[in-house]
C-alpha positions, 0 to 999 in steps of 0.5 A: 480982637485979641481982647475977646480972647483974653477976656474969654481966657480970664472967665475961663480960669475964673470959672474953673477956680470958682468951681474947685473952690465951691466943691472943696468945702464939703469936708466931713472928716468925722464919719459915724460907723456902725458899731455895737452898743456900749455895756453900760449905756447911759440914758438917752432921751429922744425927742421928736416934734411932730406937726401934721406928720401923719406921712412920717411919724410911724416910720420915724418912731418905729425906727427909734423903737427898733434901736440896738441902744438899750437904754432910752426913752422917747418922747413925741410931741404932738404939735397941735396936729390937724391931720391923723398924727395923733391917732397914729401915735396913740396906736403904737403900744410901747412902754418906752414911748411917751406921747405928749399933746402940745399946748398952744403957741405962747406969744414970743415963741417959734413953734419948734423950740416950743415943741422941743421945750415941751418934749424936754420937760416931759423927759424923765430927768435921768438922761445924760443925753437928749437926742432931737430928731425931725419926724422925717428922719429915719434911723438905722438900728444902730444909729444911736449906739453909733453916735453916742460912741462917736460923740464920746470919742470926739469929746463933744458937747453937742454932736450933729450929723448930716444925714442921707437925704432921700431924693425921689421926685424930679425937683428934689433931685434938681434942687437939693443937691445945689442946696446941700452944696450952698450949705457947705459953702456957707458952713464948712464943716471943718470951720464948724469943728475948729473950736477956735473959730465962731462958725456954728451950725447944726442940723436940726434933723438930728441933734445929740446933746449932753443934758447938762450942757442943754440946761446950762445954755438955757435949753430951747427957752434960751432960743425961744423966738428963732425959727432957725432953732438948730443954728441958733442952739449950735451958736449957743453951744459953741459960743458958751465954749462947749464942744460942737462937732458936725459929722457924716452920718449918712450911713446911720440916718435918712431924711426926706425932707420935701416931696414937692417944689412947693414944699421946698419952696416953703421950707428954704424960703424960711431957712435961707435968709433967716439962717444967714441975716446975722452974717451979712457977708455970707448973705452978700456972698450967697446972693452974689453966688446965686446971681452968677449961677443964673448968669453962668446958666444962661451964658455957658450954652451960648459961650461955645457958639459965639466962639464958633461964630467968631471962627467962621467970621475970620477968628481963626484960632482964637475963635476955636480956642474960645469955643474949646475953653467954653466946652471944657468949663462946661464939661467940668461943671457937669462932671462935678455935679455928676460926682455930687449926684452919685453921692446922693444916689441921684441918676447922673444925668441930673448933673444936666439940670444944673442950670435949672436948679440954680435959677430955682435956688437963686429964686428961693434965696431972693424971694426969702431975702425980700419976705424978711426985709419987706416985713411979710415974714415967712410961713411954716407948718401953717403958722406965720413969723415975722422977723424981729 
């Protein structure tokens, strides 16, 4: 019977190492801290794509208009919205704001690259930097000044930040922390910031790029068919020999991506597979990790009970040891997830929902993969895309 004890011990050690490795990838060594704007501020063009963003657009635009950075223009591309987005935008009166009505989506283009392509074309052409912000991202007043200063200090050609993720509803708090952890495993910030490595990723919620570099890589026209356009443009930059930097921008920008499980399902089934399809190793790792998460979620609660049953049926000290190993592993996992919850300003008890969140994340990953591999494609913002 010692074989069961040895198997439990091996799984215990493997579990501890896996938990440590997964949660040791989130190294955002560069932090954007609030600073005052420079005395000679170069022009920044802020481009915001907006498709059916009536819920967010006013707060997003107002936050940009309230920046301490003095020299900027704001171009909002109304991407054929069918809600009140256009009316809200036209009610905002400010000489620095330009609202552009988007054209129909041409064949061969994905929606967001086309929207940003049009927004950049509407810029005045005098800007040194372009800043792409999603309509569900809200900047602190000193955000642009702080990002500009950090980008100059880091000698970045493309500077992107991880914004603070606002979570309010139950499902946001259950699923999003696990998604963010999974992203840090797939795209380690230290690897992304290492110019010697090929790893590249950007957060489309906030991308800050030199206009000269943007033009040199062909702009969004060069990635016109890419649904996950932020990753595509980061690869163009880094693989073209330019400097890509990802930093912690949680002090200067906040984002609320999705407000419901249905919204998360649509958004992440779009991103997960398409973001990894050209990296089969990561895709296999992600699928394996998701499967292991579900298995662990099912096994961990049963594991200590199996040890207890074994002890009651003559297992002796080995039965007790198996139960102790299981309880320790479960405690370590919950403790680590509680740290993640605290970092995201989520009540600590949500760490107990880790099994549920893992099951949802695994389901999204498998569904996303199946939709693309089967040719069904993915749906986003009322448009359906099939992978080429």
